[in-house]
N, C-alpha and C positions, 0 to 999 in steps of 0.2 A: 614328261613322264616322271621327272624327279619329284614333283609335287605329289603325284599319286603314290609313288613309292614311299615317300616320307609320311604321308597320311596313313598308308597301310601299316607302316612300321609303328607309328604312334598308336593306332587303333589296336594292334596286336599287343603292345605293351600295356595299354589300358585294360584290355580284356584279361591279360595275365594277372595284373594287379588286382582286379576285381575278383577273379577266381580265387586267388590266394587269400584275400580278405574274407571271402565267403567261407572258405575252408576253415580259417581261424575262428570265425564266428560260430560255425557249426561245432567245432571242437569245444569251444568254451560253453556253448549251450548244453552240449552233452555232458560235459564235466559238471556243470552246475546242477543238472538234472540228477546225476548220480549222487552228488552230495546231498541234494534236497531229499531224495528218497531215503538215504541212510539216516539223515538227521530227523526228518519230520515224519517218517513212517516207521522205520525199523527201531530207532532209539526211543521214540515216544511210545511205541507199542510196548517195549520192554519196561519203560518207566511206569506206564499205566499198570502193567502186571505186577510190578514191585509194590506199587501203591495198594493194589487189591490184596496182596499177601500181607502187607502191614495191617490192613483192616481186619483180615482173618485172624491174625495174631492178637490184635487188640480185642476182638470179640472173644477169643479163647481165654485170654487172661481175665477179662471182665467176668465171663461165665464162671471161671474157676473161683474168682474172688467172691462173687455173689453167692455161690453155693458153699462158701466157707472153706474151700480147698486152697492150698498154696500151689500156684503154677510151678511145675517142675521143668527146669531147663533141659532135662534129658528126655522129655516127652517126645515120642516119635512124631507127633503132630508138629511140634516146634522145630525139631531137627530137620524135618523134610522141608518146611517153609524157609528156614534160615539157609539151608543148602541151596534152595531155588533162588533166593535173593542173591546169594554169593555168585552163583552161576550166571544170573542175568546181568549183574554188575560187571562181571568179566566180559560178557558178550558186548556190553555197552563200550567198555574200554577198547575191545577189538575193533568195533565199528568206528570209534573215534580215531583210532590209528589208521584205519582204511581211509577215512575222510582226509586226514593229514596227507597221506600218500597221494590221493587223488588231487588235492589242492596243489601239490608240488609238480604234478605232471605238466609238461609243456606241449604245445601243438607240434606235430611232426614238421620237420623241415619240408619245405615245399618240394614236391616231386616224390616224397615218400608216402607210403600207405600207413595210416594211423593204426596202432595196435590197441585193441579194446581189451579191458580186463573183465 
């Protein structure tokens, strides 16, 4: 019976190690998914919006120039767009800080329940 008990013990240890490895892998996959969403969806969406606003500003300045007017920096049109760009850049900085925090997270110690943000 000693052989069977030893085999049972080794099997249980192997299953425990396998379970812990699977939990670590799941944690890391979830972590990378969160980072990917923030980087490639949220941040790129904001950068695309900023690019579009730059294009609007360029068109406005060009139209002003072509019509012989001097573009005014205190124009409500420009103020609104510049404010939007500033706000979006702050949002990007916030998202990058969140990404840094996510990257620093470690898998929970085995036996604990992971805490999701």
